[in-house]
N, C-alpha and C positions, 0 to 999 in steps of 0.2 A: 683523505681530507676530513677534518673534524666537521661535524654538522650538528644542528640543533637536535636531531633525532637521537644521535649518540649521547649528547649531553643529558637528554631526558631518560636515557637508558633503553630507548626503543630502537632496534635495528630494523630499518625499513627494508622492504623487498625492492627489487628493481624491475622495471617494466621496459621492454624493448618494443618500440612501435614504429611502424613505417608503412609504405605503400608500394605495391608492385602491380603494374598493369591494371590499376584501378581497384585492386583488392587491398583493403587495409589489413595489416598483420599486427597482432599484439601478443606478447608473451610475458607472463609474470614469472619471475625467477626467485624462488625462495632459497634459503641456505642450502648449500651443497653444490655439486658439480653438474653441469648441464652440457651434454654433447650436442653440437649443432652441425648440421650438414644435410645432404640430399638423401642419405640412406634412411630406410624405414626404421632402423634400429635406433636412430638418434632421438634424444629427448625433444629437441626442437627441429622439426623437419622443414627444410626449405628446398623443395623439389623444383628447381628452376635452373636454366642454363647458366653456367658460370660459377655455381656453388659446388664444391667438391663433396664427395660422399661423406668424408669426415673433415669438416672445414675448420672448426675451432672448438675449444673447450672454454666454457664460461663458469667461473667459480665464484660463489657468493659466500662470504664469511665475515661475521662481525660488522656488517654494514658496509662492506667493501666488495666491489665487483671487479674481477680480474679476467681479462681476455687473453687466451693463448692460442696462436695459430698452430695447426697440426700438420704443417707441411702442405697446405692446400696449393692447388695449381695456380690460381690467380691471386693468392695472397689475401690477408686480412688487414683492413685499414682502420685507423682511429683518427677522426678529424682530418682525413685526407692523406695521412702518412702510414706507410706500411709498417707493421709491427710484428715482432715475434711473441712478445708478452707485454701487457700493459694494464695498469689499473685505470678504470674509467669511472666517471661520476656523472651526475645529472647535468644535462646540457651537451655532453659529448655525443658523437655519432660514430657508429661502427659500420664499415662497408664489407659486405661479403659478395664479391662479384657484382652483379647489377643491383643487389639489394642493399639499401641503406636503412639502418634501424637506429632510432634515437633513444638515448638512455634517460629514463625518468625514475626518480625515487618514489616509491609508493608505500603508504602505511600498510602494515600486514592486513588490516581489516578492509582495505580497498582491493585486496587480492582474493578475498573470500566472498562468495556470493551468498547473500542472506535469503533472497527470494528468487528462485529459479522458475522461469516461465516454461522452459522445455528442457529439464535437466537430463533426460534419458537419450537425447540426440546429440551426437558429436558435432563439433564445429565443422568438420570436413563435409558432413552430410548437408549442412545448411548453406554452404558456399555455392556461388554461381557455377553451374557445371560447365560453362563455356571457358572459364579461366584455366590456365595451365599451371597455376600456382596452387600447391596444396600445403597449407601451414597447420601443423598439428603440435600443440604443446602437450606432449604425453604426460609429463610429470604432473602438470596441473590437473589433468583428467584423473590421474590415479590417486590423488590425495583424497582422504575421507571428506564427505560433505559436512556442512555446518549443522550437525545434529543438535548442538546446544541451542541454537536459535530456533530450530524446529520444535524442540521440547518446550521452549519458552512460549511459543505461539499456542501449543496444545494446552499448556498450563492455563493460559488466559481464557481458553474456551471451556475448560472443564473444572478447574479447581476453584472452589468458592463461588461459582456462578449460580445465580438464582435459577436459571434455566440452562443447564449444560446442554450444549448442542452437539450430540453425538455424530450426526450426519456431517456437520461442518468439520469436526475433528478428524473423522475418517478421511474426508476429502483433503484436508490439509496434510495429513500423513502421506496419502498417496502421491500428492503433488510434490511434497518435500523429498520423498525418496525416489521418485521417478518410476514408480510401478504403473502398470497399465490399468490396474484395478485394485480395489480394496473393499472389504466388507466385514461386518460384524455379525456373527452367527450365534445362535443359542440352541442348545439341545434340551429337550424335555426328558421325561422319564422313558427312555427307550424309543422315543419318537424320532422322526426325521429332523434334521437341522433346519432352523428357520432363520432366514436372512433378516436381521433387524434394520440394517441400513447399509447402503452400498453406493459406490461411485466408480465411474470408469467402466472397464470391462467387468461384466457381471459373472460371478461364480455360479455355475449351474451344472446340471447333469452329472457327467462323470467326475468333473472337478470337485463338486460338492460331495459326491459319494466318496471320493478319495480322502478328503479331509475328515468326513464322518468316520471312515474306516480307521484312519490313523488315530483319531481321537478315542474311539472305542477301545482300540488295542492298548492304549496307554492310560486309560481312565483311572486305573488303580494308582498310578503314580502322581495324579493331579489332586491336590487337596486345597485347603483354604488359602494358603500363601504361595507355595512354589508355583511357578509358571513354566510349563514345558514348551520348548521351542523345537520345531521340526521343519525341515525343508524337504519337499518331495518333488520329483520331476517325473512327468508322465508324457513321453513324446515331446511335443513342443510346449506343453503347458508346464509352467514353473510356479510352484506354490511355496510361499514362506508363511508360516503361521505360528501363532501363540495360542495356548489354551489354558484356561484356568477355571476353577470352580470355587464357590463359597458354600458353606453349610446350608444356608437358608434359600438358596436360589439355584436355578438350573445352570449348568456349565455354559460358559461363553468362550468363543474363539474369535481371534482376529486374524484375517487371512489377507495376504497381499498376492495379487495375481500378476504373473509375468516377471521376466528377469529385470534386474536393475542393478546399477553400480553398487558395490559393497554389500550385495545381498547376503553373503555368507557371514558378514560381520554384524548384521542387523539384529541378531538375537537379543542382546541386552536392551537395545532400544525398544523392540517390540514388547519385551517383558514390562518395561516401565510404562509404556503407553497403555497396555492392557490393564495394568493395575489402576491407572488413572481412570480408565473407562469403567472398570468395575466399581470404583468408589463413587462414580457419578451415577451409577445405575439406580440407586435408591432415591435420587433427588427428583422432586416433582417437575413435570414439564409444563405446568400451568400454575397460575396463582389461585389458591383455593378461595372460594366465596363463603358465604354464610352456610351454616350447617343445613343440609337439605336443599340448598340452592344449586342450580346447575353451574358448572365451571364456565368462566368466560371463554368465548371462542378464541382460537389461535389467530395470530397475526399473519397476514399475507403481505409479502414484499414484492415490489416491482423489480425487474432485472436491473434497473438503474440504481436501486437502493443497496448500499453496502451495510449489511446488518452489523450494528455495533456490539461488541462483546464487553466493553468497559462497564464498570458498576454504574456509572452515570447514565449510560444508554439503557442498561437493563431496567433501571428505575423508570425511564421514560416509557419503555415498552410496557411495563407493568401498569402505568397510568392509562395508556392507550387501550389496553385490554378491558379496562373498566368502562370505557366510553363507547364500546362498539354497539351496544343496544341503545335505542331511544334516539332523540334528536336534540339533546342538549347542545347549545352552541359552544364551540371550543375556541379559545384564543391561544395561539402559539406564539411565544416570545423567544427572542434570542438574537444574538449579534448577526450582522450581515454575513452571509455565506455559510451558516451552520447547517443548512438543509431543512429549513422550516417547511418548504413545499413538499419535500420528500416525506416528512412526518405526516403532513395532511393527506398525501396520496396513500400512505400506509393505512391510515385511519379509514379512508374511503374504501380501499380494496378489501378491508377486513370486515366492513360493516354490512348491515342488512340492505343498505342502499347501493351496494356495489354493481347491481344490474343497471342502475341509472347512470346518467352522465356525470363527469367531473369537470366543472367549468371553473377556470382560474382567471382572475382579473388583477392586474397590478395597478392599484389605485394611484401610485406615484408616477406611472408612465403615461397616463391619459390626462389631458388638460381638464380642469374642473368643469368647464362649460360643455364638454363632450361626454364626461363620465356619466352624467344623468341618463342620457339616451343610451349609452353603452350598457347600463345596469337595467333600466326599466323598459327600454324599447322606444320606438317612435312610429307614429302612423304617417302614411303618405299625405302630402298636401300641407304639412305643418309649415313648410317654407318652399319657395320655388325650387323645383328640381329634387326635392327630398322624396325618397321612396320609403315604403314601410320596411322596418327592420326589427326583428325580435331582439329583446334585451337578454342579458345573461341570466336573469331570474327565470325567464321563460325557457331558455335553452337548457337550464339545469333542472327542469322539472323532474321530480322523482329521484334526484341525485344530490350532489354536493355543489355548493357555490363557495369557492375559496377566494376571499378578499385579502390580497396581500398588501402590506404597507397601508393598513387602514388609518394609521395615524396621520397620513398625508391628505386625508379627505377634507374638503372644505366644510365649514360649520353649516352652511346652507344645505349641502348635500347630506350631511350627517342627520339633519332633522328629517329629511325625506326618507332616508334609510331607516331611521328609528320608527317612523310611522308605518313603513312597510312591514317591519318585523313585529310591531304591536298588533296591526290589523290583519297580518298574514295575507296581504294583497298589495298589488302595485298598480300604479296609474301611468301607463305609457304616455309619452308626450303626444298630445293631440287626440287621445282616446276619449270617448264619451263616458265610458264606465270603467271601473277598476276590474282587475283580474286577480283571482285567487292564486297564491303561490304554494308550492310544495317542494321545499328545498331544506337541506340542513346547512346552516351557516358555519363556516370555519374561517376565522380571521387570523392574520399574522402581522407582527410589527417588530421592528428592531429598535423602537423608541420606547421610552417610559411613558405609558399612557396616563399614569397618575400625575406625572409632572406636567403633561399637557393639560390635564384637567385643572390643575392648580393655576396654570397660565391662561385659562379660559380658551384653550385651543382645541379641546375635545370635550364633547358632552358627557357629563357624568351618567345620565340616564341611558345613553347609548352604550357606554362601557358595560353597564350591568346587563344589557341585552346580549352583547356579543361575548362577554367573559363569563359564561355559565360555568366553565371550568378552564383553568389556565395550565398549559403545558409549557414548561421552559426547556428549550433545547440547549444543552450545555455547549460552551465553546470548545473548539478542538483541543486547546491546551489543557482542558479539564478531562479529556478522555484520550490521552496519548496511546493507550493500549489499542485503540482502533486504527491508528495511523498505518501500521503494516498492512492491514486489510484494505484500506483505501489505496495505498500505493500499488498493491498487487492488482486491484480492480482497474485502476486508471492505466497501469502499464499494459494490461491485456486489452483494454478498450481501445487505446490509441495506437498500439502496435498493429491491431487488426484493422483499424481505420485506415492506416496508410500502407498496410501490407509489408511491414518491416519486422524481421526476426530480431527481437531483443532477448538476450539470454536471461536477464533479470537485473538485480541491483545488488551492489556489494554491501557488506556489513557496515562499513564506515559511512557510506552514503545514506543508508537507511537510518543509521543512528543519528546522523545530522538532521534528517527530516523529522525524526521522532522527537527531537529536542528543540526544534525551531519554535519561535513564539507564535507564528501563524495569526497575525492580526486579521487577516482575511478569511481565516477558518478553512473549511473544506473546499470552498471555491478557489481560494489561493493555492491550496495544496494540489488541487486538480490542474490548475494552470501550470504549476511548476513541473508536475510529472509529465504533462503533455509536452512541455518544452523539452524536457529531458529525453523523451522518446524520439522526438524529431531530431535532437542533437546527437543522440547515441549512434555510433557507427553500426552498420548491419552486423548481426551475429555477435555482438559484444554486450557486456553488462554495463549498466549505468554505474559510474563510480563518482567519488566525491569531487573530482576535478571538473565535472560537468555542472555542479550545482551553482545556483546563483550566489554571488558574494553575500547577499543578505541572509541566505540560509546557512552557508558554511561558516560565516563569521558574523552572527547576529549582533554581538556586542560591539564589534568593530564598526559595523555599518551604522549602528545607532550613534556611536561616537562621531562618525563622519557627518551624519545628518544633523546631530544636535551639538555641534561644536559651539562652546560658550566660554568666552574668556573672562567672564565676570565671576571669578571664583576666589579661592584662597590666594592672597598676595605673597605667601611664602615662596621665595625663589626656588628652593629645591622642589617643593610640591608642584609649582607651576611648570618647572622644567620637566619633571617626570610626567606630568599630564600632557605637555606638548609632545614629548617623545612618544607616549602611548598613542596619541591621536594621529601623529604622522605615520607611525608604523601601521596603525589600523587603516589609514587612508591608502598607504602603499599596498597592503595586502588586498584591500578591496579592489584597487585598480588593476592588480595583476592576477585577480581571481585566486588568491592564495598561494601563488608561486613565490616561494621565499627567496630563490636566487634572483628573480627579476625585481622583487621588492627591495632586496639589499642593494641592487644596482641603482634603483631610483633614489634610495636614501644616501647613496655614496659611501656605503660601508660594506665590509665583507659579510659573507653568509654566516660565518662563525660569530662575527660581531653582532649580527642581527639576532642570532640564536641566544647569545648571552643576554642581550637587552630584553628580549621577550621573556626569558626565564626570570630576570630580575624584576621586571614589571608585572609579572604574574599572568602573562597571556596563557590561555589554554592551548 
């Protein structure tokens, strides 16, 4: 059957999906032949009663899937009819004994995992040990991993960065390859190797001596450019490593510890990564101050904070480093959901006041008549039943007071806050005398305070008190290089939260997330990834079919939401616009399933493909 993928010149893969005794089975079939049966030698293993050892052969070629029965005992069925050989397409189902698998077309990028959370464990090891079904897609396991995506992530960390993060790069490399450990080592002039950074299983003792010995024996072959790759096995310890030297520096080595898939083919990849690390070696790891002045201290991030690698966030971190000393008030601006409080927490954790408390107040969430007592405190006896309570200024003594959404504070309370900041003292409600304060003020807003000043809704003198320095946190759409890091962090966070094994996320799904508009910024992305983790079946990867329609088809969703018939009165233009909007609505309603969308529109799938191609759909 012709389809829109073939019209576009893309031959999609096929996915077989079904369920047996509560265990969901999924197989991605690429071009070639796939033997299915109960025997261990099969490409797709269905070890369950009623499936023959050699049940059927599945052949994928040119966007077509053909099923041929191999003389099985119980027969092979397509849509309930026994067959010897038949071509199947999306929407058909194939029966093998008690197993029913449905056929779905999948974009090739939805069959490749971009971020793997646990790539070195096979699916069979993660399944429930109580089930009698063992489903292993061997062909998919044996395909090379997506090393291009891995190199792209490493390039973002190392190439052109103000502060190349070697530790993060080594960690990404270990996770991407599935090694148990990774480290970067340096040799001095005849001295012992020094571990510069490491993650996972630490290389030490005999393992480190083994690498040092191998390096020394081949040092004459290593010069400024060539990088020598060597794999050594010592008992249960497997080491894969790259070594290089430059004329002006001590030799470096990159070592991966433990066995992992495609280890023997990883040599060229390690060569490339080590070259990137070597070129990053001479870059400064801090921003230089004035001549003779001490360098600003480094930033410390909480476990909740995903360190941005984009140029926009590198600039923000550079500004924060200059603000760690002293008590200059800082105003943090940015759209809702960009992570302004995370930036405030980073400034606090890296400052000289980090031993004191960090107290946060959302000025928009507390009614104005209660916010004064919340900030300044209240004495007992002010009103019937009122007990003494300390205010946030008192609780934050010696630390940071973070006032979020300060633009929503009433003018009356703004005047009292201004006086407190000018006099460095507060007057709790009902108190006879003021109290001195010792806090550093950090404020945040998602509104334009200058516009509020012009509208007489924010005091100009208070603005200059709180905006000693302004840090603008860029929206997520301006730092798309950070999205893969956020996705990986949120996948790990919520898969651990609910105790679900999620393999990772496919290339197509990650690409859709990376190009989405994200009007809600990081908070919206976190909500979407959390939903995906809950939706993703156990031991499977998140793919594009699970994404929200607004993410997968952002243009289509906007057209659905913003349907406006007051446009060009040209009939051809209006007809094309109506077709586009109806197709967009059908795709959004069916979550991108083109077969179902075609049925809703009353046209064939091929007709829908031709219309989408003519109308310029992506």
